[in-house]
N, C-alpha and C positions, 0 to 999 in steps of 0.2 A: 722705367731701364734708361742707360744715358748707352748710347751709340759707343763705339772703341774709336780711340785716336787714330786716323788715318796714319799708315805707316810709306804708304806711295802716293803722290799725287798723279793724275790722269792728263795731261792736256795736250788735247787736240784743238791744232786751230785751223777753224775749218770761212767756209768761203761759197756764196751757190748765189747764183745770177739769173737762177730760174727758181719758179715755186714748183719742188719735185720732194715726195713725200721722202718722211725720213725713214719711214719703216723698220727693217733689220737693224738699221747703228742704232735709232735709240734701243731696242728691246737687247742690244751687244749691252750701252751702255749702264741699261739698269742692272744687266744680270752681275757687271762687277762686284767681287767680290769688297765685302763689305767696309773691310780696312785701306778699298780705296778711295780718294776725294779726285768726281770728274769735274773737271774745268772745259768747257767746249768755250775758246774765245771766238767769237761770231764776227768778221768781215763783212759781214751780209748791211744791202742797205734796207732801210728802216722797216719796211712792210715784212719782207723776208725774214729778218729778225723778230719780228713778232710772232712770224709766222711758226719759225722753227720752235719758238718760246714754249710755245704752245704743244708741239710734238714733240721737246723731249722731255726723258721721266722728272722726275719732280728731285732726287737726289744730284743732281748735276746742275753744279753752277755755271749757268749759260751767262754768258758777259759780251757786253756787247764793243770791240776793239776802238778803243779811243783814236782822233785824229794824230794826235799825237808819238800813238809806234804804226802807221801807215808807211811801210816801205812799200819800193816799187816793189821786188818778190812779198806778195802780202804772207808768207805762210811765217819768215822770220820775224816780223810784230808779232805776228797772234806767240807765235813761241814765244819772246819776249816779255809777252803781257805774261803769260799765264805762267811763266817760273817765275814772274813775281810776286805771282799773287798763290804761288807752293803755300799748304803748309808744313809738309816736312820736308825733308833732304834730298830724302831718295825723287824724282819726278820722270816719270817716262811721258816723254813728247810726240805723239803718234798719229798719222794720216787719216784720215775718215773711214780708206779702208781698207787699215790694221783690224785683228781681232786675234787681242790675247785669248788666252785661258788661264784658269787663278793658278796652276801649275808652272807658265809660261813667266808669270808678273815672282813669283815666285823667287823663281832662278832668279829672273834679273835683277831682282833685289839685290840676290848676294852675291851677283855677281860686282854687282856696285862698291860693295863693303872693302874691297883692296884698286878700289879705282873709284875715276873724277867722272868717265864718260865712258860710256860698255854701246856698242855697235852688236847686236842680236841675228839673227838671221830666219830671213822672211823665209817665207814658200808660199802659192801660191794653192789657194782653195776656195772650189773647185781648181780644176787646172785643164781649162779644155786651150785649145792647137793652141792658141797663141801665147796664151802662159811660157805651155811645153818652149814654146819657141826661146823668149825672156827668158826663160829658166836658165836654159842654155850660159846666161851673159854670169848667173848667178854663179855655176857649177866652175866657171873659168875661176869668177873671182873671188871662193872658196882656196885656189890654189895659189895667186899673188896677190894676198893684203886682205881678205877678208869682204865679201861683200858692201853693199851700200844700201841699207834698209830703208825704208818708212817710217823707220822708230828709231830711239835712241832711249837711254837713260840718262841722266847728267846729277850730279850732283849738284844741286843746289849752289852752300856757301862756297863753288870754287867759279859757277855759271859769277857769281858776282862779284869774282874780282876781274872777269873780261869785259865790263864794261859795253857787254852784248857783244854781237857781229854783223859786219855789213849785210843790209838787207836791201842791195842792187846788184847779190849776184845769180846766178841759174841752179848752180851746184852746193845748195844753202847744206845741209849737212854736213858734207867733209867743209863749208868753213864752220859752223860751229866746233865743231871738232877739229877744226888747227884754233880756232880762241882758248878755247880749254887747253891745249897742249900750249899754248903762247904763254896760259895765268900760271903751268908750271902746273897743268894736270897732265894725270895719266889714262890712256887712253889702254884699253878692251877688247878686242875682239872674241865675243861668245861664240864661238863654232858652235857650238853646241846645246845652245835656247834657239829654240823653234818657234817662230812668231808667222802663223794662220796668215793670208794675207789676199784680199779680195780682189782679183782679176779684174783688170779693165773693159769695157767694152772694142772691141775690133776697130769702131770710128777712131775711138783715143788710143787705143796700143798705134797706132797707124799714123796716126798724131805725134808717138812720142819718139819716135826711132830715131830721125837727127836731135832735134831735143837732147835726147840723150848722149848724143854722139859728141854735142857741144858744150857738153862737165868736161870733156875731155881738152878744152884749153886750161884748165885748171892745173890738172896735169900732167906737158906737155910734149914729155920722154912715153907718156904712153902714147899722145893723138900720133906723133912720129912716125911710134910703129903701125901702128891703123892706120896711116896714111901712105903706107908700103904693102900693104894686101895687094890693091886692086892692080899697081902699076908690078909687081913680082909675078900674081899671078898670068897676065895679060902675057909676059915674059915669056912664063913655063908654057902657055896656051901656043904662042909662036912658032915656040921651039919645040914642041912636041914630046914635052919632056915627062909625058904620062904618070913612068916612076917616081914621078918627085913628085907632082898632084897625090899619086894615092898613098903613099908616104907620108908627107903632111897632113892629109887629110887623118887618116890613122890617126898620127901621135897627137891632134887637136883629138878628137875622140877618148884617144886613152886621156890626154889631161884633164878633158873633163867627166869622165867615168872615176879619176883621182880625185876629183871633188864630191862627187854626189858619195864617196865613197865612207869621206871624212864624216870622222865626230857622230855617226848614225845618220848622214844623211837621207840613203837608201830608204830609209823609210818614210820622210818627205817629197824626193826628189824622182821622178818618171823616169824611164833607163831612158824612151825616148831621149831628152833632152841633153843626152850624151852626144846621141848620133845627129840631134841636132844643131850641137856646136861649129864644125868648119858651117854652115849654110848663116849661123848667128854672125860670126866671124866678117863673111865677106859680106856681111848685110853693112854689121860698125864701118869696116872698110869704104866701103861705098858714102854712108850716110856720113862718116869726117869729111869725105871732098863735102859734099855737100856742107857741112855744116863751114867750112872752111869760105865757102860761095855766102852763105849767111854772113856771115864773121864779116867779110869786106865789100859785098854789094851790098848791102842789107843794114849796116852796124852792129848787128846781135841778132839776136834769136826773138823772135814771138813768144812769150811766155803769159798768160792769163789777160792780154788784152794791153800790156805796154813791150817795148821791147828791151829785154836786158844786154849789153856787152859785154858781161866781163861773165866770166864762170864761176870764179873765186879771187878773192881779193890777194 
């Protein structure tokens, strides 16, 4: 009996610094539909590479990231190498904490039929308190251009026209989409294609706060808006404008709830995330100033053992 040819190539850029069991990640890859060709591009050291090779299911193509493909943002090199190895036109790039089911993969493949790059919608599963907090960001993004998930679908032939994309930037998903656009490609934001994602640990969540704020250097107008939050709040508190504060807080909750209700989102996002949105915005306002400090005092933001100055090219 011959296997069906792959219709989707599933690329995971992967790197570890410590010996950790693959556990559920390996089980997830083993359970992907038969028509999916799974490729893990592993940038770990030699000993860890061998350890991962023993733990991954046999259906996975486990390849070593070559020195020529190494980038400061290690994910970029893994993505480029993985797409080059893809055996079909539809390539799904995903972080190792992303969890597709068969229906989401099919829906994403269908969405790519009329586009060159597609952004689906991540949601946290399970959703502890810090995941609900971060979901507030997602809800507000859903009414302002779409979320930036840990996964994209890319048309291989279009990516081939880009000559790759910058590997020394922090906001690598945005940079990939911009590269596709520059090559004449069409972007689609698939608000109704929901893809599960495992939440980070609380420690990692805390480490991500300033780093995610630093991403906005790639979008200066948004960064400028976030930088106004703390000064405006201080003025409102100093002048005791309680009604203004209450009104703005309510408006933020309503805006987040609109994002939650868009395209059937209530089935995937907890209502608590809408009420947490004002707190998330306050966090982003504070962390934007900390990101500004990192840029001009430290030369950039620390990421995966190096310092990246640019959020995007």
